[in-house]
PLY file of the C-alpha trace (Angstrom):
ply
format ascii 1.0
element vertex 208
property float x
property float y
property float z
element edge 207
property int vertex1
property int vertex2
end_header
6.19 13.21 13.06
2.72 14.67 13.64
-0.76 13.62 14.63
-2.95 16.60 13.67
-4.10 14.96 10.39
-5.72 12.06 12.13
-2.83 9.53 12.08
0.61 9.74 13.51
2.87 9.92 10.49
6.17 11.14 8.95
6.41 13.32 5.90
9.60 13.63 3.86
9.33 16.40 1.33
10.40 15.59 -2.26
13.56 16.96 -3.81
12.99 19.98 -6.18
11.65 18.86 -9.47
9.97 15.70 -8.13
6.17 15.55 -7.93
5.64 11.90 -7.06
4.59 10.83 -3.49
4.88 7.40 -2.01
2.23 6.46 0.56
4.18 3.93 2.72
2.06 1.51 4.63
3.87 -0.75 7.13
3.24 -4.28 8.18
1.88 -5.57 11.55
4.13 -4.24 14.33
5.66 -1.58 12.29
5.45 2.20 12.61
5.80 5.38 10.63
9.51 5.03 10.38
9.80 1.44 9.09
9.44 1.92 5.41
11.22 5.29 5.01
14.47 3.64 3.95
12.48 1.43 1.50
10.89 4.56 0.05
14.30 6.21 -0.45
15.33 3.08 -2.35
12.28 2.70 -4.43
12.03 6.25 -5.67
14.87 8.53 -4.74
13.76 12.14 -4.59
10.02 11.42 -4.22
7.98 12.69 -1.35
7.32 10.10 1.41
4.15 10.01 3.53
4.26 7.29 6.13
1.34 6.80 8.57
1.26 4.60 11.57
-1.65 2.19 11.78
-4.16 3.22 14.45
-5.23 -0.28 15.55
-3.25 -2.19 18.27
-3.10 -6.01 18.30
-1.29 -7.24 21.32
0.52 -3.93 21.36
1.51 -4.04 17.69
0.22 -1.26 15.32
-1.91 -2.38 12.42
-4.10 -0.55 9.95
-7.30 -2.51 10.69
-8.60 -5.26 12.98
-8.63 -8.95 12.09
-10.70 -11.68 13.67
-7.91 -14.26 13.39
-4.77 -14.63 11.30
-5.92 -14.38 7.62
-9.52 -13.50 8.65
-10.22 -9.81 8.40
-12.79 -7.71 10.26
-14.16 -6.35 7.00
-16.43 -3.69 8.61
-13.45 -2.28 10.44
-11.30 -2.51 7.31
-13.79 -0.49 5.31
-13.98 2.16 8.03
-10.22 2.32 8.36
-9.90 2.63 4.65
-12.18 5.54 4.55
-10.12 7.21 7.31
-6.93 6.58 5.40
-8.42 8.14 2.27
-9.47 11.20 4.34
-6.00 11.38 5.88
-4.41 11.26 2.44
-6.60 14.14 1.18
-5.78 16.24 4.21
-2.09 15.51 3.97
-2.02 16.55 0.26
-3.53 19.86 1.25
-1.16 20.48 4.21
1.99 19.46 2.53
1.21 20.66 -0.98
1.71 17.45 -2.89
-0.21 16.46 -5.93
-2.97 13.96 -4.87
-3.06 12.64 -8.49
0.55 11.53 -8.16
0.49 9.22 -5.17
1.65 5.63 -5.41
0.92 3.39 -2.44
3.66 1.08 -1.30
2.41 -1.46 1.19
3.83 -4.48 2.99
1.67 -7.25 4.40
-1.03 -5.57 6.52
-0.12 -2.27 4.80
-0.49 -3.91 1.36
-3.90 -5.18 2.36
-5.30 -1.77 3.27
-3.61 -0.34 0.11
-5.60 -2.92 -1.90
-8.76 -2.00 -0.06
-8.00 1.75 -0.83
-7.85 0.87 -4.54
-11.21 -0.90 -4.32
-13.03 1.56 -2.17
-11.54 4.89 -3.36
-10.36 4.20 -6.87
-9.42 7.82 -7.48
-7.17 8.16 -4.54
-4.08 6.48 -5.97
-2.15 6.67 -9.15
-0.81 3.18 -8.66
0.37 0.69 -6.05
3.24 -1.61 -5.14
1.80 -4.41 -2.98
4.31 -6.59 -1.13
2.82 -9.91 0.15
-0.88 -8.89 -0.08
-4.11 -10.87 0.37
-7.41 -10.17 -1.19
-9.20 -7.91 1.35
-12.71 -8.45 0.13
-14.66 -8.56 -3.13
-16.71 -5.37 -3.88
-19.94 -5.47 -5.77
-19.95 -3.79 -8.03
-16.32 -3.52 -8.99
-14.65 -0.11 -9.15
-13.25 1.25 -12.44
-9.54 0.97 -12.22
-8.93 1.24 -15.97
-5.28 1.47 -16.73
-4.14 1.74 -13.17
-0.63 0.30 -12.73
-0.32 -2.19 -9.85
2.57 -4.44 -8.96
1.94 -7.46 -6.69
5.14 -9.03 -5.28
4.26 -12.45 -3.81
6.41 -15.39 -2.66
5.67 -19.10 -3.34
7.11 -20.08 0.08
5.12 -17.50 2.08
3.66 -19.25 5.05
1.31 -16.38 5.87
-0.10 -15.63 2.46
-1.12 -18.58 0.31
-0.23 -18.09 -3.38
-3.90 -18.46 -4.29
-4.65 -15.24 -2.30
-2.18 -13.13 -4.35
-3.48 -14.70 -7.54
-7.05 -13.95 -6.54
-6.26 -10.32 -5.88
-4.50 -10.01 -9.16
-7.58 -11.42 -10.99
-9.90 -9.12 -9.10
-7.87 -6.05 -9.87
-7.59 -7.06 -13.54
-11.28 -7.64 -13.70
-11.65 -3.98 -12.49
-9.42 -2.82 -15.37
-6.06 -2.42 -13.56
-2.79 -3.26 -15.36
-1.46 -5.82 -12.88
2.07 -7.02 -12.80
2.10 -10.19 -10.57
5.64 -11.34 -9.81
6.90 -14.29 -7.75
9.95 -13.78 -5.56
12.15 -16.31 -3.92
11.84 -16.75 -0.13
8.87 -16.26 2.22
7.00 -13.45 3.78
9.96 -11.16 4.46
11.11 -8.83 1.83
14.32 -9.53 -0.04
16.76 -7.59 -2.08
15.11 -8.74 -5.33
11.78 -7.41 -4.08
13.27 -3.96 -3.73
15.43 -3.76 -6.87
12.65 -5.03 -9.22
10.01 -2.84 -7.60
12.32 0.18 -8.12
12.71 -0.71 -11.71
8.96 -1.13 -12.16
8.28 2.29 -10.53
10.81 3.92 -12.82
9.11 2.24 -15.81
5.66 3.78 -15.09
7.00 7.37 -15.03
8.95 9.75 -12.91
0 1
1 2
2 3
3 4
4 5
5 6
6 7
7 8
8 9
9 10
10 11
11 12
12 13
13 14
14 15
15 16
16 17
17 18
18 19
19 20
20 21
21 22
22 23
23 24
24 25
25 26
26 27
27 28
28 29
29 30
30 31
31 32
32 33
33 34
34 35
35 36
36 37
37 38
38 39
39 40
40 41
41 42
42 43
43 44
44 45
45 46
46 47
47 48
48 49
49 50
50 51
51 52
52 53
53 54
54 55
55 56
56 57
57 58
58 59
59 60
60 61
61 62
62 63
63 64
64 65
65 66
66 67
67 68
68 69
69 70
70 71
71 72
72 73
73 74
74 75
75 76
76 77
77 78
78 79
79 80
80 81
81 82
82 83
83 84
84 85
85 86
86 87
87 88
88 89
89 90
90 91
91 92
92 93
93 94
94 95
95 96
96 97
97 98
98 99
99 100
100 101
101 102
102 103
103 104
104 105
105 106
106 107
107 108
108 109
109 110
110 111
111 112
112 113
113 114
114 115
115 116
116 117
117 118
118 119
119 120
120 121
121 122
122 123
123 124
124 125
125 126
126 127
127 128
128 129
129 130
130 131
131 132
132 133
133 134
134 135
135 136
136 137
137 138
138 139
139 140
140 141
141 142
142 143
143 144
144 145
145 146
146 147
147 148
148 149
149 150
150 151
151 152
152 153
153 154
154 155
155 156
156 157
157 158
158 159
159 160
160 161
161 162
162 163
163 164
164 165
165 166
166 167
167 168
168 169
169 170
170 171
171 172
172 173
173 174
174 175
175 176
176 177
177 178
178 179
179 180
180 181
181 182
182 183
183 184
184 185
185 186
186 187
187 188
188 189
189 190
190 191
191 192
192 193
193 194
194 195
195 196
196 197
197 198
198 199
199 200
200 201
201 202
202 203
203 204
204 205
205 206
206 207
């Protein structure tokens, strides 16, 4: 764990011969440790970079402020997204991983800032797995995300993210040129075993 790059985080070095890095972005109330086991399952051998959100909401870490549930503070979101992009660039330099081989894996609040990173810094990621995301905002103009692989894992019974939100995000990213795989999982907002196994298969399908 370290804080010298601007965010408290964990770094797990890849196994020899692996050059992919997963940027792990936790949900509300999580921390830099929460998604490490998920990262090991999704891409065994990959490097894992897991920052802790710097915003506190009733003592729970988040990556950006919100005005109310489902209503984002877009100005703060944009600023925190810029900070995350800068953190990612500094981490790549310090830890020696290839910044062109970073896949974001975000859950809930973490998925939302990952989507914002795609929209505001389109060159920062080589792809993304977004678990239970919402559309963060609609940029004008749209970025060029031509060919960028994105997986959105949504749930029809999610009481926190209406299905229309996930569908709108998929449409927005496709309009920007991304290759979006929108899948519907059983259950609600929590992640299930199917989420993990199918996301691991999808990651394997887009390259090692």
